[in-house]
C-alpha positions as CSV (number, residue, x, y, z in Angstrom):
1,M,168.1,152.9,40.2
2,S,167.2,149.4,40.9
3,A,169.1,147.2,43.3
4,N,170.3,145.0,40.4
5,S,171.7,148.0,38.4
6,L,173.3,149.4,41.5
7,S,175.1,146.3,42.4
8,A,176.2,145.9,38.8
9,S,177.7,149.4,39.0
10,L,179.8,148.6,42.0
11,P,183.3,147.3,41.6
12,S,183.8,143.6,42.1
13,P,185.8,142.7,45.2
14,S,189.4,141.6,44.5
15,F,190.6,138.0,45.3
16,A,192.2,139.4,48.5
17,Q,188.9,141.1,49.6
18,R,187.0,138.0,48.9
19,Y,189.1,135.5,50.7
20,G,191.1,137.8,53.1
21,L,188.8,136.8,56.1
22,V,189.3,133.1,55.3
23,F,193.1,133.5,55.2
24,A,193.0,135.4,58.4
25,S,190.9,133.0,60.1
26,C,193.2,130.0,59.0
27,A,196.4,131.9,60.1
28,L,194.7,132.6,63.5
29,A,193.6,128.9,63.8
30,A,197.1,127.6,63.0
31,I,198.6,129.7,65.7
32,L,196.1,128.6,68.3
33,L,196.6,124.9,67.4
34,A,200.4,125.4,67.4
35,R,202.5,124.8,70.5
36,V,203.1,127.9,72.7
37,P,206.8,129.1,72.4
38,E,209.0,128.8,75.4
39,G,208.9,132.0,77.5
40,L,205.5,133.2,76.2
41,S,202.3,132.9,78.0
42,I,199.1,131.3,76.4
43,A,197.5,134.8,76.4
44,G,200.6,136.3,74.7
45,W,200.7,133.5,72.0
46,R,197.0,134.1,71.3
47,M,197.6,137.8,71.0
48,V,200.3,137.1,68.5
49,G,197.7,135.2,66.4
50,L,195.3,138.1,66.8
51,L,197.8,140.6,65.7
52,I,198.4,138.4,62.5
53,F,194.6,138.0,61.9
54,S,194.2,141.9,62.3
55,V,197.1,142.7,59.8
56,I,195.7,140.2,57.2
57,I,192.1,141.7,57.3
58,W,193.4,145.2,57.4
59,M,195.7,144.7,54.4
60,T,193.2,142.7,52.4
61,E,190.3,145.0,53.4
62,A,188.1,141.8,53.7
63,V,185.8,143.9,55.8
64,S,185.4,147.5,56.6
65,Y,187.6,149.0,59.3
66,P,184.7,149.6,61.7
67,V,183.6,146.0,61.3
68,S,187.1,144.7,61.8
69,A,187.2,146.7,65.1
70,A,184.2,144.9,66.3
71,V,185.5,141.4,65.2
72,I,188.8,142.1,66.7
73,M,187.3,143.1,70.0
74,S,185.1,140.2,70.2
75,L,187.9,137.8,69.5
76,M,190.1,139.6,72.1
77,A,187.4,139.2,74.7
78,F,187.1,135.4,74.1
79,L,190.8,134.5,73.4
80,L,192.1,136.4,76.4
81,G,189.0,135.5,78.6
82,L,189.7,131.8,78.1
83,S,193.4,132.2,78.8
84,P,195.2,132.1,82.2
85,D,196.1,135.4,83.6
86,P,199.6,136.2,82.2
87,S,200.3,138.5,85.2
88,N,200.0,135.3,87.5
89,P,202.2,132.6,86.1
90,T,201.0,130.1,88.7
91,A,197.2,130.6,87.9
92,T,195.4,127.8,86.2
93,A,191.9,129.3,86.1
94,V,191.1,131.4,83.0
95,M,190.6,135.1,83.3
96,G,187.0,135.1,82.1
97,T,185.4,137.0,79.2
98,S,184.5,139.9,81.4
99,K,188.2,140.7,82.1
100,G,189.0,139.9,78.4
101,L,186.4,142.4,77.2
102,T,187.6,145.1,79.7
103,M,191.1,144.8,78.0
104,A,189.4,145.0,74.6
105,L,187.8,148.1,75.6
106,G,190.8,149.7,77.5
107,G,191.8,151.9,74.6
108,F,188.5,153.8,74.8
109,S,189.6,155.2,78.1
110,N,193.0,156.4,76.9
111,P,193.5,160.2,76.8
112,A,194.8,159.9,73.2
113,F,191.5,158.4,72.2
114,A,189.8,161.5,73.7
115,L,192.0,163.8,71.7
116,V,191.2,162.0,68.4
117,G,187.5,162.1,69.4
118,G,187.8,165.8,69.9
119,A,189.7,166.2,66.7
120,V,186.9,164.9,64.5
121,F,184.5,167.3,66.2
122,I,186.8,170.2,65.3
123,A,186.9,169.0,61.7
124,A,183.0,168.7,61.7
125,A,182.8,172.3,63.0
126,M,185.0,173.6,60.2
127,M,182.9,171.8,57.7
128,K,179.6,173.0,59.1
129,T,180.6,176.7,59.4
130,G,182.5,176.7,56.1
131,L,185.6,178.2,57.9
132,D,187.9,175.5,56.4
133,R,186.7,176.6,52.9
134,R,187.2,180.2,53.6
135,I,190.7,179.7,54.9
136,A,191.7,177.7,51.8
137,L,190.2,180.1,49.4
138,S,191.9,183.1,51.3
139,V,195.3,181.4,51.0
140,L,194.7,180.5,47.3
141,S,193.5,184.0,46.4
142,R,196.9,185.5,47.5
143,I,199.1,183.1,45.5
144,G,198.8,184.1,41.9
145,T,197.4,183.0,38.5
146,T,200.1,180.8,37.0
147,A,200.0,176.9,37.1
148,N,203.2,176.9,39.3
149,R,201.7,179.4,41.8
150,I,198.3,177.5,41.9
151,I,200.2,174.3,42.7
152,A,202.3,176.0,45.4
153,G,199.0,177.5,46.7
154,V,197.5,174.1,47.1
155,I,200.6,172.8,49.1
156,I,200.6,176.0,51.2
157,T,196.9,175.6,51.9
158,G,197.3,172.1,53.0
159,F,200.0,173.3,55.5
160,V,197.8,176.0,56.9
161,L,194.7,173.8,57.3
162,S,196.9,171.3,59.2
163,F,197.0,173.6,62.1
164,F,193.2,174.0,62.4
165,V,191.7,170.8,60.9
166,P,193.0,167.8,62.8
167,S,191.8,165.3,60.2
168,T,193.7,164.6,57.0
169,T,190.5,163.3,55.2
170,A,188.6,166.3,56.3
171,R,191.3,168.7,55.1
172,V,191.4,167.0,51.6
173,S,187.7,166.7,51.5
174,C,187.6,170.5,52.0
175,L,190.3,171.3,49.4
176,V,189.2,168.9,46.6
177,P,185.9,170.7,45.8
178,I,187.8,174.0,45.8
179,V,190.3,172.6,43.4
180,M,187.7,171.1,41.2
181,G,186.0,174.5,41.2
182,I,189.2,176.2,39.9
183,I,189.5,173.4,37.3
184,A,186.0,174.0,36.1
185,A,186.2,177.9,36.2
186,L,189.3,177.9,34.1
187,G,188.0,175.4,31.6
188,I,190.8,173.0,32.3
189,D,190.2,169.4,31.0
190,R,189.7,167.1,34.0
191,K,192.1,164.6,32.4
192,S,194.9,167.1,31.7
193,R,198.2,167.0,33.5
194,L,197.6,170.2,35.1
195,A,194.4,168.9,36.8
196,A,196.2,165.7,37.7
197,I,199.1,167.5,39.5
198,M,196.7,169.9,41.3
199,M,194.7,167.1,42.6
200,I,197.7,164.7,43.5
201,A,199.4,167.6,45.3
202,T,196.4,168.2,47.3
203,A,196.5,164.7,48.8
204,Q,200.3,164.5,49.1
205,A,200.8,167.9,50.9
206,D,198.5,166.8,53.6
207,S,200.2,163.5,54.0
208,I,203.5,165.4,54.4
209,W,202.2,167.8,57.1
210,N,200.8,164.7,59.0
211,V,204.5,164.4,59.8
212,G,205.1,168.0,60.8
213,I,202.2,168.5,63.1
214,K,201.4,166.4,66.1
215,T,197.6,167.0,65.9
216,A,197.3,166.7,62.2
217,A,196.7,163.0,62.1
218,A,195.1,160.2,64.2
219,Q,198.1,157.8,63.7
220,N,200.2,160.4,65.5
221,M,198.1,160.0,68.6
222,I,198.6,156.2,68.4
223,A,202.3,156.8,68.8
224,V,201.9,159.4,71.5
225,G,199.8,157.1,73.5
226,F,202.0,154.3,73.3
227,I,205.1,156.3,74.2
228,K,203.2,157.7,77.2
229,S,202.1,154.1,78.4
230,Q,205.3,152.2,77.6
231,L,207.9,154.9,78.2
232,G,206.3,157.2,80.6
233,V,207.0,160.3,78.5
234,T,204.4,162.8,77.2
235,L,205.4,164.3,73.9
236,S,204.3,168.0,73.7
237,W,202.9,169.8,70.7
238,M,205.8,172.2,70.4
239,S,208.6,169.5,70.8
240,W,207.0,167.5,68.0
241,F,206.8,170.6,65.8
242,I,210.4,171.7,66.3
243,A,211.6,168.2,65.4
244,A,209.3,167.3,62.5
245,A,208.3,170.7,60.9
246,P,211.8,171.0,59.2
247,F,211.3,167.6,57.4
248,A,207.7,168.6,56.3
249,A,208.9,172.0,55.1
250,I,211.7,170.5,53.0
251,M,209.4,167.8,51.6
252,S,206.8,170.4,50.7
253,I,209.5,172.0,48.5
254,V,210.4,168.4,47.1
255,L,206.7,167.8,46.4
256,Y,206.4,171.1,44.4
257,C,209.5,170.1,42.3
258,V,208.4,166.5,41.8
259,M,205.0,167.6,40.7
260,I,206.4,170.1,38.1
261,R,208.9,167.7,36.7
262,A,207.1,164.3,36.9
263,I,204.0,165.6,35.3
264,P,204.8,169.0,33.6
265,P,201.6,171.0,32.8
266,Q,200.7,171.8,29.2
267,T,199.6,175.3,30.2
268,T,201.5,177.7,32.7
269,D,199.6,180.9,32.3
270,M,196.1,181.0,33.7
271,A,195.0,184.7,33.8
272,D,191.5,183.8,35.1
273,G,192.8,181.7,38.0
274,H,192.9,184.6,40.5
275,S,189.5,185.8,39.5
276,A,188.0,182.3,39.7
277,V,189.2,181.9,43.4
278,K,188.1,185.5,44.2
279,K,184.7,184.7,42.9
280,A,184.5,181.6,45.0
281,L,185.6,183.5,48.0
282,A,183.0,186.2,47.3
283,D,180.3,183.6,47.0
284,L,180.8,182.6,50.6
285,G,179.6,186.1,51.6
286,P,180.9,188.1,54.6
287,I,182.4,186.0,57.4
288,K,179.8,184.8,59.7
289,A,179.6,185.3,63.5
290,E,179.9,181.5,64.0
291,E,183.0,181.5,61.9
292,K,184.5,184.2,64.0
293,R,183.8,182.3,67.1
294,L,185.2,179.1,65.7
295,M,188.4,180.9,64.5
296,A,188.8,182.5,68.0
297,L,188.3,179.2,69.8
298,S,190.7,177.5,67.3
299,M,193.3,180.1,67.9
300,I,193.0,179.8,71.6
301,L,193.2,175.9,71.4
302,L,196.3,176.1,69.0
303,G,197.9,178.4,71.7
304,F,197.3,175.8,74.4
305,W,198.6,173.1,72.3
306,A,201.7,175.0,71.3
307,T,202.6,176.0,74.9
308,E,202.0,172.4,76.5
309,G,204.8,171.2,78.6
310,S,207.8,173.1,79.8
311,F,210.0,175.8,78.2
312,F,213.4,176.4,79.6
313,G,212.3,174.8,82.7
314,F,209.2,177.0,83.1
315,E,205.7,175.5,82.7
316,V,203.3,177.8,80.9
317,H,200.3,175.8,82.0
318,P,199.5,172.4,83.4
319,F,196.9,171.4,80.8
320,D,197.5,168.5,78.5
321,T,196.4,168.5,74.8
322,S,193.6,166.0,75.4
323,T,192.0,168.1,78.1
324,T,192.1,171.3,76.4
325,T,190.7,169.8,73.2
326,I,187.7,168.2,74.9
327,S,187.1,171.5,76.7
328,A,187.1,173.3,73.4
329,I,184.6,170.8,72.0
330,S,182.2,171.3,74.9
331,I,182.2,175.1,74.2
332,M,181.7,174.5,70.5
333,L,178.5,172.5,71.3
334,L,177.0,175.0,73.8
335,P,174.1,177.1,72.8
336,W,174.8,180.9,72.0
337,V,178.5,180.7,72.4
338,G,178.9,177.5,70.4
339,V,179.0,176.9,66.6
340,M,177.0,173.7,66.0
341,T,174.5,171.4,67.7
342,W,175.1,167.8,68.5
343,T,172.7,166.7,65.5
344,E,174.7,168.9,63.2
345,A,177.9,167.5,64.4
346,Q,177.2,163.7,64.4
347,K,176.4,163.8,60.6
348,N,179.9,164.7,59.8
349,I,181.7,162.4,62.4
350,P,183.6,159.5,61.0
351,W,182.6,157.2,63.8
352,G,184.3,154.3,62.0
353,T,187.6,156.0,62.4
354,V,187.0,156.8,66.1
355,V,186.2,153.1,66.8
356,L,189.2,151.8,65.0
357,F,191.5,154.2,66.8
358,G,190.1,153.0,70.2
359,L,190.6,149.4,69.2
360,G,194.1,150.1,68.0
361,I,195.1,151.2,71.4
362,S,193.4,148.2,73.0
363,L,195.1,145.8,70.7
364,G,198.5,147.3,71.4
365,S,198.0,147.5,75.2
366,A,196.9,143.8,75.2
367,L,200.0,142.9,73.3
368,L,202.0,144.6,75.8
369,S,200.4,143.3,79.0
370,T,200.6,139.8,77.7
371,Q,204.3,140.2,76.9
372,A,203.6,139.3,73.2
373,V,205.3,142.5,72.1
374,S,208.5,141.5,73.9
375,W,208.6,138.2,72.1
376,I,207.9,139.7,68.8
377,A,210.6,142.4,69.4
378,K,213.2,139.7,70.1
379,M,212.4,138.0,66.9
380,V,212.7,141.4,65.0
381,V,216.0,142.1,66.5
382,S,217.3,138.7,65.6
383,V,216.0,138.5,62.1
384,F,217.2,142.0,61.1
385,G,220.5,141.7,63.1
386,L,219.7,145.1,65.0
387,E,221.3,144.2,68.3
388,N,224.5,146.2,68.0
389,L,223.9,148.5,65.0
390,S,224.1,152.3,65.1
391,S,221.0,154.3,65.5
392,V,221.0,155.5,61.9
393,L,221.4,152.0,60.5
394,I,218.5,150.9,62.7
395,I,216.3,153.6,61.4
396,A,217.3,152.8,57.9
397,I,216.3,149.1,58.2
398,L,213.0,149.6,60.2
399,A,212.0,152.6,58.0
400,A,212.5,150.5,54.8
401,F,210.4,147.7,56.5
402,L,207.6,150.1,57.3
403,I,207.5,151.7,53.9
404,I,207.3,148.3,52.3
405,I,204.6,147.1,54.6
406,H,202.6,150.2,54.1
407,L,202.1,149.4,50.5
408,G,199.5,146.8,51.9
409,F,197.7,149.0,54.2
410,A,194.9,151.5,53.6
411,S,195.1,153.1,57.0
412,A,198.2,154.6,58.7
413,T,196.1,154.5,61.9
414,A,195.8,150.7,61.7
415,L,199.5,150.4,60.7
416,S,200.5,152.5,63.7
417,A,198.3,150.4,66.0
418,A,200.0,147.2,64.8
419,M,203.5,148.3,64.6
420,I,204.4,151.1,67.1
421,P,204.2,148.8,70.2
422,I,206.6,146.4,68.3
423,V,208.9,149.3,67.4
424,I,209.2,150.4,70.9
425,A,209.9,147.0,72.3
426,T,212.3,146.3,69.4
427,L,214.3,149.5,70.2
428,Q,214.4,148.7,73.9
429,S,215.9,145.3,73.0
430,V,218.8,146.9,71.1
431,K,222.1,147.0,73.0
432,T,223.8,149.8,71.2
433,P,224.9,152.5,73.8
434,G,223.0,155.9,73.4
435,I,220.0,154.6,71.6
436,N,217.1,157.1,72.2
437,V,214.0,154.9,72.2
438,I,211.6,157.9,72.3
439,G,213.2,159.9,69.7
440,M,213.6,156.9,67.2
441,T,210.0,155.9,67.8
442,M,208.9,159.4,66.7
443,I,211.1,159.1,63.6
444,L,209.6,155.8,62.7
445,Q,206.1,157.0,63.4
446,W,206.7,159.7,60.8
447,V,207.7,157.1,58.3
448,I,204.3,155.4,58.8
449,S,202.7,158.7,57.3
450,F,204.4,158.0,54.0
451,G,201.3,156.8,52.2
452,F,202.8,158.4,48.9
453,I,202.8,155.6,46.4
454,L,199.4,154.1,45.9
455,P,196.0,155.9,46.1
456,V,194.7,153.1,48.3
457,N,197.5,153.8,51.0
458,A,195.5,156.6,52.6
459,P,191.9,157.6,52.7
460,Q,192.9,161.2,51.7
461,N,194.4,159.6,48.5
462,M,191.2,157.9,47.6
463,V,189.2,161.2,48.2
464,A,191.5,162.9,45.6
465,Y,191.5,159.8,43.3
466,G,187.6,159.8,43.4
467,T,187.6,163.0,41.2
468,D,188.8,161.1,38.2
469,T,191.5,163.7,37.4
470,F,194.4,161.3,37.4
471,E,195.2,157.7,36.9
472,V,196.9,155.3,39.4
473,R,200.0,155.4,37.4
474,D,200.2,159.2,37.8
475,F,200.1,158.9,41.5
476,I,202.8,156.1,41.4
477,R,205.0,158.3,39.1
478,T,205.0,161.2,41.6
479,G,204.7,158.9,44.8
480,I,207.9,156.8,44.2
481,P,210.3,159.7,43.9
482,L,208.5,161.4,46.8
483,T,209.0,158.2,49.0
484,I,212.6,157.9,48.0
485,A,213.3,161.6,48.9
486,A,211.5,161.2,52.2
487,Y,213.4,158.1,53.0
488,V,216.8,159.7,52.2
489,L,215.8,162.9,54.2
490,I,214.9,160.7,57.2
491,L,218.3,159.3,57.2
492,I,220.1,162.7,56.7
493,L,218.2,164.3,59.5
494,S,218.8,161.2,61.8
495,A,222.5,161.7,61.2
496,T,222.4,165.5,61.6
497,Y,219.5,167.7,62.9
498,W,217.7,165.0,64.9
499,K,221.0,163.8,66.4
500,W,221.7,167.2,67.5
501,L,218.2,167.5,69.2
502,G,219.1,164.0,70.9
503,L,216.4,162.0,69.0
504,S,218.7,159.5,67.2
């Protein structure tokens, strides 16, 4: 294919993509030229401008996320480097770009960054060995042959893989070819309602279990990192699971019901479904030695994750999630006992996601150290009138705000990086007695995973959408009721179960 024909086949950039960088630059320039508000340092005001710049280019997708990370880091180095040190109000000399760059790179030394980096290696190991595919087919082979059972099987498979594959995009990328294989084996029309609900359920189920399992998604690590740095509390894997798993379990049932009712399949009985999955499983052959080693290592690692922290005042072990994950990765890469080489691993690593994650932590940390977050939080409390509201009402207002703003984001990781530091500072500014800042931050982080409405709201949605089995309107038809149900459930659990746990 020639360069001309290739460029002709690519979709034209939207107006927002074409001019997003211009809008972002104008917004940043306007803030830099404006008067610094009373009570905010020059560095803090410039970080407010950089935050707005970041949100605009992330929402418009004017540049790719990895490129945006490089641009934001460069701007941070210069904007902070040419500002007086905010930690020394009497200082007149600028910090220097060396110190500014150090702040811009600070997120890459955060333990949460190490965990996400390790997680993508685990996902790469699953893909290289084929263990993720074997797990998915094994679950599906035990479900049944009717359309309803296959849809339930897709949801259950997403749940099971969430424990072992700490990357939503990787999980969906594993399941999509399997579901497409089932569709082809059964002779189902790719444009049929059954194919549509199977593929949409594949993406939505993984988004739901991003909430239930701490290690299932990178955006969770953003929240965990900021809770640790701002509030001094480490959230264990099990405490997260106990709090969030009931929500994800209920929403999985809701997802099943929504799929069946919103897009009812024309065919319900598929006698060949079971044999198609069995054949795909047989084609994988006997389980290989490297798969056994990876499964054993994954189970051991899951055991360390689940027993992190204290239980009834007794500490099972002193090892944090990041350390155990990095240790497991080192074993996975060793000769003889490992499951892959560095060359095999790096081909399947989404380096752009890793870079964006580190930048997100740096951005939030700089907003904190320059006091920009505190200033923004006061504005949020004032605008929404949150100062003396109950915890449930605060969650209702902020959750609705996050759901709406997520419509413009294609990455929950970017959304978490921009919003979680502000959420924490906002909750700290509320004067209502008994507010649990840590618990309410967790709840609002779970809302950030609600990328249910548009295919562009999450990378896993786009992976599913790329199969051409459904239209955008189909995704919206299921995504809106899912989002409403999730929002209502958030409020119900905030007033009941999570209140009993002391989170709200």
